[in-house]
N, C-alpha and C positions, 0 to 999 in steps of 0.2 A: 376607232373601235370602242365598244362599250367595255366597262369594267364588269366582268361576270362574277357574281357572288354565289356562294353556296348557301342553301337555305336549311334552317332547322325546324321548319313548320311540320307538325305531325297532327293529323286530324283525329278525332275520337274514333275508335274502331268500329262503332256502329254506323258511322257515316262512311261507308266503304266505297263510294264512287262520287264522281264529280256532280252528278245530279242531286244526290242527297246533300252534298256539301254546299250546293247552291240554294236549294229549296228550303231546307230546315232552318237555317239562320234567317232567311228572308221572311218566312211565314210565322215563326214561333218565338223569335227572340223579342224580349220586351226590355226597353231601356227606361229606367226611372231617373228622376232627378234633374232633367233638363227643362227649364222654363224659358222659352224663347221670348225675346223682346222684338216684335216684328216691326220692320220699317218698310214703307212703300216708297221706293225711290223712283222719281220721275226720270225718264230718259230724254235724250235730246230730240227724239222723233215723236214726242207726245205719247209715249207708251210708259210702262213701268216695270220695275223688277221688285220682287218681294224678298226682302232680306231678313233672316232670322239670326239675331245676335244672342250669344251666350257669354257674358262677360264675368271675369273674376278679378278685374283690376290690374291687368297686365299691360306692359308696353310692347308685347309681342302678340300678333294676330295670326290665326290659322284660318284661311279661306277654303271652305270645303265645297266641292262641286259634285253633284249627283249624276246618276246615269240616265239612260233612256227611259222616259216616262216615270222617272223618280221625282223626289222632292226632298225637302229638308227634314221630313219626319220619317224617312225610311230607317230601319234599324241600323244599317251600315253607316248612315250619316250621323244619327244620334249617338251611336257607339263611339265614333271618332271624336265627335264634339265633347262628349263626356270624358273620354280618356285624356284629351288635351286640357280640358278644364281642370281635371284632377292634378295635372302636372303644372298648373299655374299659368296656362295660356288662355287668352281670350279666343273665342271662335266665332266665325260667321259662316253659316250655312245659307247659301243663296239659292233661290229657285229660278230656273231658266224661264224665259217668257212662255206663258201659258201653263206653267206648273205652279205648285203651291196653293192650289184650290181656287184660283181665279184665272179665267181666260184673258189673254192680253188683248189690246185694242188695235193693233196694227195688222196689216195684211200678212206679214211674216210672223213666225214664232221662233222656235229654236232649232238648231241642228248641230251635228258633230263638229262643225268648224266655225261656229258663230263666235269667233274671238272678239269682235268689237264690243260685245256686251261685257266680257270679262275685263277687257282693257278699260272700258268706261267705269266698271266697278272698282278696279284697283286704283284708278286715278281719283275716284271719289273718296276712297279710303285715305289716300295720301293727302288730299286737300282738306278734308273735314275731320280727320281723326289723328291723334298724336301717337301713332305707333312707330317705334323705332325699327321693328322687324316685321316683315310680312312673309308668311309661308303659304304654299299652295298644296292642297291635297285633292286628288281627283279619283273618281271611280268610273270605270267603263267609259261611256260617252264623255263624261266629265274629265276623265283622264286623257282621252284623245284631245279634247278641247284645251286642256292645260298644256300638254306637250306642244301642240300647234302654236299656242300663244307664246310660249317660251322660245320656240324656234323662230317665230316671226320677229320677236324682239332682239334675239341674238345677244350681243354684249350689253345692250341697253337694259336688259333685265336685271343686271347687277346693281343698278341704281335703285331698284324697287324691291325685288324678290330675293330672299336669302337662300331658299332651298325649296324643293318640291318632291312629293311622293305620290305616285299614282298606282292604282291597282286594277287588274283585270281589264287591260286596255286593248281595244280592237285597233291595233296599229294600222292594219290594212282594212279599210272599211268594206270594200267590195268582197274580199275573201271572207270576211266575217259575216256579212249580210247573207252570203250564200251558205255559210256554215250553219247559221241559226235557222235557215229555212230547210235544212235536211229533215227527213221524216222523223228521226229520233229526237229532234228538238221542237216538234210541233207544239208542245205545251207552252213553250216560251214565245214562239212567233205568233201563235194565236192570241195570246194575252196582249202582246205589244200592239198587234194590229187592231184589236178591239178597242184599246185605250186611245190609240192614235186616231181612229175613225171617230171616236167620241169628240175629240178636239176639233176635227174638221166640221162635224155637225154643229158644234157650239159656235165656231167661226162663221159658218154659213148662216146661222140665225142672226148674227150681228151684221154681216156684210154679204147678203145673198147675191149681189151683182158681181162679186169678185171671187167668191169661193163656192164650189158646188160639190155635193156628194154623189153626183151622177156617175162618177167613175168607180164607185165602190164594187160593182160586180166584176170589174176587171182586175181587182187586187187580190192576189193569192199569197204573195210573199212580201217581205219588207222591201225588197228591191223594187217590186211593183209600186208600193206606196211612195218610195223615193222618186220613182219615175213620174208618177202622176201628181204628186203634191210637194214633197220636200224640194226637189230640184226647181220646178217652175216658181214656187213661192219665194225662193231665195236667189234667183238669178242664175241658176245653172242650166245647161242645155238639157241634161237628162241625168239619170242616176249615176251613170259611169263617170260623167264629168264632175258631178258632186263628190263622188268617192275619190277620184284622182286629185282634186284640189284640196280636199279636207283630210285625207289620211295623214295622221301624224308621223308615219314612218318616213315621209318625205322631208320632215323638218328636224329630225333628231340630230343631224350633223351640225345644226346651228345653235343648239342649246348650250349656253355658257354658264349656267349656274348648277350647283350640285343637284342632281335629279335621280331619284330611284324609281324604276319600273318593276313592279311585281306582277307576274302573270303565271298562274298555276298551270302546270302541264295538263291537268285534266279538266280545264275550263271548257264546258260544252259550247261556249259562244265563240271561242278563239280559233282561228285558222293557223296553219303552220307558220305563216309569215309574221306572226305576232311574237315569235320567240327568237330573240337576237342571238347572234353568234359573234365570234371574233372578227368575222369578215363583214359584218354589218357596218354600213357607213354612218357612224355616229361620232359625237365629240367625246373627249376624255372626261367631260363633266358628267357623263351619263353612266349610271350603275344599273345593272339588270340582274334580277333574281327570279328564278323559275322553280318554285317548290313543286315537288311531285304531286301534291294534292292541294286542295283549297277551294275548288269549284270557281264559280263566278261571284265575286264580291262576298265570298263566304269566309274562309280562314278561321273557322271555329277550332280552338286548340284542344289537345288532349287534357283531360282533367278539368274541363270548363264547368263552372258553376255560376248561377245567376249573380249578376253584379260585377263579375270580373271582366277584364278587357279581353277582346279577341286578340289572336296573334297579330293580325294586320295592324291593330291599333298600337300594340307594343312595338311593332317593327317600325312604324312611322315615327313614333316618339324617339326610339333609339337612333334612327338615322338623323333626324333633325337635331337631336342633342349632340351627336358626334360632329355635325357640321358647325353648329353654333359654339361648340367648345365648352 
């Protein structure tokens, strides 16, 4: 069973619902002071990952994973990088395949369960960098990816990763895909589909014999997109098979390092299955916190002013420091 924690997060009173708490931080927050050093890391299948480093000379590294159609320059990523830099930690914000401003070169790109790329990245860090401690931070899709990766590793994760913190995680992918496609969430699903279709068009231009936009008229929801593109591009039978194999809720019982999940109760993206209870099958290494508010990847605190940390950033630092002693 998970260790359930009480939360002290309180949003500003003018952000009075989950939609405002999601949209305002995403669209209007500005993060200054981060100057990334970009690395293009070749992969074993002749593709590449774009890595954005922000170093302060530490022997501890925080690896930050973004959400669906995000990248290393989203405010929630930059804010987390800046917060950990301020505390004396190096940070690496990596871009999934096809993200970061450049379309990737292989048939496949990224998805919610593409843990081989995260595994490849962590092994690269261990081999080519002298970090004594590696920590993982994930948001939304990147949170699901992080949890699945840790569950797949099980006890082996202890050799590499010291702790993890994830926010706004769609633990059950099918339930959340259907949640975000509800009429009240059309603004989000429409934006995601527009951006995903752009990626398909870009890939079609590179490899027209393998990928086609001909199915676009059939796509009305994210589940449709996963049926026509995500699943076949990555070896799944259909969207349901993809969701079943990649939902991190099926991997929580195997996680063996201290891991904190934070899912706001008013997150417009998350279904009921994303909120753990004492009856949920997880390991004793898992901590779960469900603030009443926060939206999706939001968590702006009361009394916030420009240049300060968000609550999520302080919460991640607090958890990590408690684990590291």
